[in-house]
C-alpha positions as CSV (number, residue, x, y, z in Angstrom):
1,M,-112.3,24.6,29.2
2,N,-112.0,27.5,31.1
3,T,-108.3,26.6,31.8
4,K,-105.9,25.9,29.1
5,R,-103.9,23.0,29.5
6,G,-102.0,19.8,28.5
7,Y,-101.3,16.5,30.0
8,A,-104.1,16.5,32.3
9,G,-105.8,13.5,33.9
10,A,-109.2,12.4,33.0
11,A,-112.3,10.3,34.1
12,G,-115.8,9.8,33.2
13,T,-117.7,9.9,30.0
14,T,-118.6,12.4,27.2
15,T,-121.6,13.9,29.2
16,A,-120.2,13.4,32.8
17,S,-116.4,14.1,33.0
18,L,-113.6,15.3,34.8
19,V,-110.2,17.0,33.6
20,I,-107.8,17.1,36.4
21,G,-104.7,19.1,36.9
22,G,-102.3,19.5,34.0
23,L,-99.4,21.4,32.8
24,A,-99.2,24.7,31.0
25,P,-95.4,26.0,31.5
26,P,-94.3,27.9,33.6
27,T,-97.5,26.8,35.5
28,T,-98.5,23.7,36.9
29,V,-102.4,23.3,36.7
30,D,-104.3,22.3,40.2
31,E,-107.9,23.1,38.6
32,V,-110.4,20.5,38.1
33,E,-113.2,21.1,35.6
34,S,-116.3,18.8,35.0
35,Y,-118.5,18.8,31.7
36,N,-121.9,17.9,31.4
37,G,-122.1,17.5,27.6
38,T,-122.6,21.2,27.2
39,T,-120.4,23.2,29.4
40,W,-117.5,23.4,31.8
41,T,-117.7,24.2,35.4
42,E,-114.6,24.5,37.9
43,L,-114.8,22.0,41.1
44,G,-112.5,21.5,43.7
45,D,-108.9,21.7,43.2
46,I,-106.6,18.7,43.7
47,N,-104.2,19.0,46.7
48,T,-101.0,18.8,44.4
49,A,-101.0,20.5,41.0
50,R,-99.3,18.0,38.6
51,G,-99.7,16.8,35.1
52,I,-98.9,13.3,33.3
53,V,-100.8,11.1,35.6
54,A,-102.6,8.0,36.0
55,S,-106.3,8.6,36.2
56,G,-109.6,7.0,36.1
57,G,-113.0,6.6,37.6
58,I,-116.2,8.5,37.0
59,Q,-117.2,12.2,37.6
60,T,-118.1,11.5,41.2
61,A,-115.3,8.9,42.2
62,A,-112.3,9.3,40.5
63,I,-108.5,8.9,41.2
64,I,-105.4,10.3,40.2
65,A,-101.8,9.2,40.9
66,G,-98.3,9.7,40.1
67,G,-97.4,12.5,37.7
68,N,-94.9,15.4,37.5
69,A,-95.3,18.9,39.2
70,P,-92.0,18.8,38.8
71,P,-90.5,16.8,40.3
72,D,-91.7,13.5,39.9
73,L,-94.3,12.5,42.3
74,D,-95.7,9.4,44.0
75,K,-98.7,10.9,45.4
76,A,-102.2,9.6,44.7
77,E,-105.7,11.4,45.6
78,T,-109.3,10.2,45.2
79,F,-112.5,12.6,44.5
80,N,-116.0,11.9,46.0
81,G,-117.6,14.3,43.8
82,T,-117.1,17.1,46.4
83,T,-113.4,17.1,47.8
84,W,-110.0,15.5,46.9
85,T,-108.2,13.2,49.4
86,E,-104.8,12.1,49.6
87,I,-104.4,8.3,49.8
88,T,-101.4,5.9,50.3
89,D,-98.5,6.8,47.8
90,M,-97.2,4.7,45.0
91,T,-94.3,2.6,45.3
92,T,-92.2,4.4,42.9
93,G,-94.5,7.0,41.1
94,G,-93.4,9.3,38.5
95,K,-94.7,10.2,35.1
96,C,-97.2,7.6,33.9
97,S,-100.7,6.8,32.5
98,G,-103.4,4.6,33.9
99,V,-106.9,2.7,33.5
100,G,-109.2,2.1,36.1
101,T,-111.4,3.2,39.1
102,T,-110.9,4.2,42.7
103,T,-110.6,0.7,43.9
104,S,-109.0,-1.2,40.3
105,L,-106.4,1.0,39.0
106,L,-103.3,0.4,36.8
107,A,-100.5,2.7,36.6
108,M,-98.3,2.1,33.7
109,A,-95.7,3.2,31.0
110,K,-93.7,5.1,33.6
111,G,-90.9,7.4,32.5
112,P,-88.6,9.0,31.3
113,P,-86.5,6.8,31.0
114,P,-88.9,4.6,29.3
115,S,-90.0,1.2,31.5
116,A,-92.1,-1.7,31.2
117,T,-93.1,-1.5,35.1
118,N,-96.4,-1.2,36.3
119,E,-98.3,-0.9,39.7
120,S,-101.8,-2.0,40.5
121,W,-104.2,-0.1,43.0
122,N,-106.8,-2.1,44.9
123,G,-108.4,0.4,46.8
124,S,-106.0,0.1,49.9
125,A,-102.5,-0.7,48.7
126,W,-100.2,-0.4,45.6
127,T,-98.6,-3.6,44.3
128,E,-96.0,-4.3,41.4
129,V,-97.6,-6.4,38.7
130,A,-96.1,-8.0,35.6
131,D,-94.1,-5.9,33.1
132,M,-95.2,-5.2,29.5
133,N,-93.4,-6.5,26.6
134,A,-92.4,-3.3,25.4
135,V,-90.7,-0.5,27.2
136,R,-92.2,3.0,26.8
137,Y,-93.5,6.1,28.4
138,Y,-96.3,8.9,27.3
139,A,-98.6,6.2,26.4
140,S,-102.4,6.0,26.8
141,G,-104.9,3.5,28.0
142,V,-108.1,2.0,27.2
143,G,-110.5,0.0,29.5
144,A,-112.7,0.2,32.3
145,T,-110.6,-1.4,35.3
146,G,-107.0,-2.0,36.1
147,T,-107.4,-5.8,35.3
148,A,-108.9,-5.4,31.5
149,L,-107.1,-2.8,29.4
150,L,-105.1,-1.7,26.4
151,C,-101.7,0.3,26.7
152,V,-101.7,2.1,23.3
153,G,-98.7,4.0,21.9
154,G,-96.0,5.9,23.5
155,Q,-92.3,6.6,23.0
156,T,-88.8,5.6,23.8
157,T,-85.8,7.9,24.8
158,A,-84.5,8.2,21.1
159,P,-87.1,9.7,20.9
160,A,-88.8,7.0,18.9
161,Y,-92.6,7.2,18.7
162,V,-94.1,3.7,19.0
163,A,-97.3,2.1,17.7
164,N,-97.1,-0.9,20.0
165,V,-100.6,-2.0,21.4
166,E,-100.9,-4.4,24.6
167,S,-103.7,-5.7,26.3
168,F,-103.6,-6.7,30.2
169,N,-106.0,-9.1,32.0
170,G,-104.8,-8.7,35.5
171,T,-102.0,-11.2,35.2
172,A,-99.9,-10.9,31.8
173,W,-99.4,-8.8,28.8
174,T,-100.2,-9.6,25.2
175,A,-99.1,-7.9,22.2
176,L,-101.8,-7.1,19.7
177,S,-102.2,-5.3,16.3
178,A,-100.2,-2.0,16.1
179,L,-101.4,1.5,15.4
180,N,-101.0,2.5,11.7
181,T,-99.3,5.9,13.0
182,G,-96.9,5.7,16.1
183,R,-97.6,8.4,18.4
184,S,-97.1,9.5,22.3
185,T,-99.2,11.7,24.6
186,L,-102.4,10.7,22.5
187,G,-106.1,10.5,23.4
188,T,-108.0,7.1,23.8
189,S,-111.6,5.9,24.4
190,G,-113.7,3.1,24.4
191,T,-113.2,-0.8,25.5
192,T,-110.7,-3.5,24.9
193,T,-112.4,-4.4,21.8
194,L,-113.9,-1.1,20.3
195,A,-111.4,1.7,20.9
196,L,-110.5,5.0,19.7
197,A,-107.0,6.6,19.6
198,Y,-106.5,10.3,18.3
199,A,-104.0,13.3,18.5
200,G,-100.6,12.6,20.0
201,G,-97.0,13.8,18.6
202,S,-94.7,14.2,17.7
203,P,-94.8,16.1,15.3
204,T,-98.3,16.9,16.1
205,K,-100.8,14.7,15.0
206,N,-104.6,14.9,14.0
207,E,-105.2,11.4,12.9
208,T,-107.9,9.1,14.5
209,E,-108.0,5.3,14.5
210,F,-110.6,3.0,15.3
211,Y,-109.9,-0.5,16.7
212,D,-112.3,-3.5,16.5
213,G,-110.7,-6.1,18.5
214,S,-108.4,-7.1,15.5
215,A,-107.1,-4.3,13.7
216,W,-106.7,-0.4,13.6
217,T,-108.4,1.8,10.9
218,E,-107.9,5.3,10.1
219,L,-111.2,7.5,10.3
220,G,-112.0,11.3,10.3
221,N,-109.0,13.6,11.7
222,L,-109.6,15.9,14.6
223,A,-110.1,19.4,13.5
224,S,-107.4,20.9,16.0
225,A,-104.1,18.9,15.7
226,R,-102.2,18.5,19.1
227,Y,-100.6,16.1,21.7
228,G,-100.7,15.9,25.4
229,V,-104.5,15.8,25.4
230,S,-106.7,14.5,28.3
231,A,-106.7,10.6,27.7
232,N,-109.2,8.4,28.5
233,C,-112.0,10.7,29.1
234,S,-114.9,8.2,27.8
235,T,-114.3,4.5,28.9
236,Q,-117.7,3.5,28.0
237,S,-117.9,3.7,24.3
238,A,-116.0,4.1,21.0
239,N,-119.2,5.6,19.4
240,T,-118.9,8.7,21.5
241,A,-115.7,10.3,22.5
242,F,-114.2,13.9,23.1
243,C,-110.6,15.4,23.1
244,T,-109.9,18.4,25.1
245,G,-106.6,20.5,25.8
246,G,-103.3,19.6,24.9
247,Y,-100.3,21.6,23.2
248,N,-99.9,22.6,19.6
249,P,-96.4,24.1,18.9
250,P,-94.4,26.6,18.6
251,A,-94.0,27.2,21.9
252,S,-95.9,30.3,23.3
253,P,-98.9,30.8,25.7
254,T,-101.4,30.2,22.8
255,A,-99.9,26.7,22.2
256,W,-101.6,25.5,25.4
257,Q,-105.2,24.6,24.3
258,N,-108.7,24.6,25.8
259,V,-110.6,23.4,22.7
260,T,-112.9,20.6,23.1
261,E,-114.0,18.4,20.1
262,E,-116.5,15.6,20.2
263,W,-116.7,12.5,18.1
264,T,-119.6,10.6,17.3
265,A,-120.2,7.5,15.0
266,D,-123.1,5.8,13.6
267,D,-124.9,3.3,15.9
268,Y,-126.2,0.7,13.6
269,Q,-126.6,-2.7,13.0
270,I,-126.3,-4.9,9.7
271,K,-129.2,-7.0,9.2
272,T,-130.4,-9.1,6.1
273,V,-133.8,-8.1,4.9
274,T,-135.6,-10.7,2.8
275,T,-138.5,-9.1,0.6
276,S,-141.2,-11.2,-1.9
């Protein structure tokens, strides 16, 4: 990327994505960059610089909500491919993660302190919905809409880094198989039945795990371990994903990352061949 940062929002796919805002203390970032599968290009800035946001959508129709500047924020904005526009504020806001679109977004895992509360956006208003089973914050989300998603990992106040995974169907939360490695501020991509989880902390992780709808399996590690990466950049496939930005201690100007890594997996089908 052009601007080093961590804890940024994201939207889109691996060949048509956005990275939105972020943190790079002592600076809060308002820059937005688009990725076309080859290069990064700066676009119009968000109205309020912030990181640790709920985000979702596609490159030409994106949304961010909540976050921290500091202080914690309840503001939300949408993007039409050219400019950012403020929309109705969240009910409570704050640091959070999210999954969805400009008309169906779930903001979840608010904190600290860790919580189980969630807010849903339907394109015109925010509504509190069912609590998660496990309190946490700094989690990551997987899915295409705010009514069909996973909440992955996170941490509690101790801090204890959790491996909990839950699914949401728009009404209720269900506990699923846990990650092999508990972590927070991780990256995720894919769908509710084919997902990747990668990076995270703390300490800094480079492990990658694949979810097949039943269990998590460890796969190839990232080349650059980090946490606070841009999450949920690729909502369409677990076969293609990327990890960008993040933080790799110790604290220094060079600890904030602009490195981008791409993940690809073989797309194949197993078939029986009969010969004679």
